[in-house]
C-alpha positions in Angstrom: 86.6 117.1 -152.9 83.8 115.1 -151.1 82.8 113.6 -154.4 86.4 112.3 -155.0 86.6 110.9 -151.5 83.2 109.1 -151.9 84.4 107.6 -155.2 87.6 106.4 -153.6 85.6 104.7 -150.8 83.3 103.0 -153.3 86.3 101.8 -155.4 88.1 100.5 -152.3 85.0 98.8 -150.9 84.3 97.1 -154.2 87.9 95.9 -154.4 87.6 94.4 -150.9 84.3 92.8 -151.7 82.3 94.9 -149.3 79.1 96.8 -149.9 79.3 100.4 -149.0 75.7 100.3 -147.8 75.9 97.0 -145.8 76.0 98.7 -142.4 73.1 101.0 -143.2 70.9 98.0 -144.0 72.0 95.9 -141.1 69.6 95.3 -138.2 70.4 96.6 -134.7 70.0 94.1 -132.0 68.9 95.0 -128.5 71.0 93.2 -125.9 70.4 92.9 -122.1 72.4 91.6 -119.1 72.4 87.8 -119.1 70.4 87.6 -115.8 67.6 89.9 -117.1 64.2 88.3 -116.8 63.1 90.0 -120.0 63.2 88.2 -123.3 60.8 90.3 -125.4 59.7 93.9 -125.5 57.3 95.9 -127.6 58.6 99.0 -129.4 56.6 101.1 -127.0 58.2 99.4 -124.0 61.6 99.7 -125.5 61.1 103.4 -126.2 60.0 103.9 -122.5 63.1 102.2 -121.3 65.5 104.2 -123.6 63.7 107.4 -122.7 64.1 106.5 -118.9 60.3 106.7 -118.5 60.7 103.1 -117.1 63.9 103.0 -114.9 63.5 99.7 -113.2 63.2 96.1 -114.4 60.5 93.8 -112.9 63.1 92.5 -110.3 63.6 96.1 -109.2 67.1 96.4 -110.6 67.8 99.8 -112.1 68.0 100.0 -115.9 71.4 101.1 -117.1 71.3 102.4 -120.7 74.5 101.9 -122.7 74.5 104.0 -125.9 77.0 104.0 -128.7 79.0 107.2 -129.2 78.0 109.7 -131.8 78.9 108.7 -135.3 78.1 105.0 -135.0 75.6 103.9 -137.6 73.6 101.9 -134.9 73.2 105.1 -132.9 71.7 107.0 -135.8 69.2 104.2 -136.3 68.3 104.0 -132.6 67.9 107.8 -132.5 65.6 107.7 -135.4 63.5 104.6 -134.6 63.5 104.4 -130.8 64.1 108.0 -129.6 62.5 109.7 -132.7 65.1 112.5 -132.2 68.1 113.9 -133.9 71.5 114.2 -132.1 70.8 117.7 -130.8 67.3 116.8 -129.5 68.8 113.7 -127.9 71.4 115.7 -126.0 68.9 118.3 -124.9 66.5 115.6 -123.8 69.1 114.1 -121.4 70.3 117.4 -120.1 66.8 118.4 -119.2 66.0 115.0 -117.6 69.2 115.3 -115.4 68.5 119.0 -114.6 65.0 118.2 -113.4 66.5 115.3 -111.4 64.3 112.8 -113.1 67.2 110.5 -113.6 70.4 109.9 -111.5 72.5 110.1 -114.7 72.2 109.9 -118.5 73.0 106.9 -120.7 76.6 105.5 -120.4 78.5 106.1 -123.6 80.3 103.1 -125.2 82.8 103.5 -128.0 82.5 100.1 -129.7 80.3 97.1 -130.1 82.8 95.0 -128.1 82.7 97.5 -125.3 78.9 97.4 -125.3 78.9 93.6 -125.2 81.4 93.5 -122.4 79.7 96.1 -120.2 76.2 94.6 -120.7 77.5 91.3 -119.3 78.9 92.9 -116.1 76.4 95.7 -115.3 73.3 94.2 -113.8 70.2 95.7 -115.4 72.0 97.1 -118.4 70.6 97.3 -121.9 72.4 98.2 -125.1 72.3 98.0 -128.9 74.8 96.8 -131.5 74.7 95.9 -135.1 73.4 92.4 -135.4 76.5 91.5 -137.5 78.6 92.0 -134.4 76.6 89.7 -132.0 78.4 87.0 -130.1 76.9 83.7 -129.2 76.7 84.6 -125.5 74.8 87.9 -126.0 71.2 87.9 -124.7 69.3 89.4 -127.6 65.7 90.2 -126.9 62.8 90.1 -129.3 61.1 93.3 -130.3 57.4 93.0 -131.2 58.0 89.3 -131.4 60.9 89.5 -133.9 64.6 88.9 -133.7 67.1 90.9 -135.8 67.2 88.3 -138.6 63.4 88.0 -138.9 61.3 89.6 -141.6 59.4 92.4 -140.0 62.0 93.3 -137.4 61.5 97.0 -136.6 65.1 98.0 -136.0 66.7 98.0 -139.5 
């Protein structure tokens, strides 16, 4: 049954002119609040922020992490590349951090790229990730290890 469904998806995608694997190959952009003083981070710094090992920006505003809901392709890439965890490890990590009172709360869950973009604009200190294909011109995208999502060598693809 799964094989039949996969074949139907491939046929429909090819009829619409879309690649089935386009999302899997797309880069994930890191977006911050427009007033954030940061414009570039290393992967190590990014990992510390997303792990809540670094909870404040240089201006002393609290970092608010906005994370896509389970099932989003971008979330899977971020769990793999930034968190270096699977879904279960990610949940356990945040439960333990909150239980030990190391953080006031876990990441805020967002259900779409549009929601992530809207919330990152209004929550001071926020950081999120979305597919680079869903970026808007007003999004403040930061460089990772000196690269933007469209650059050769960008680490989040």
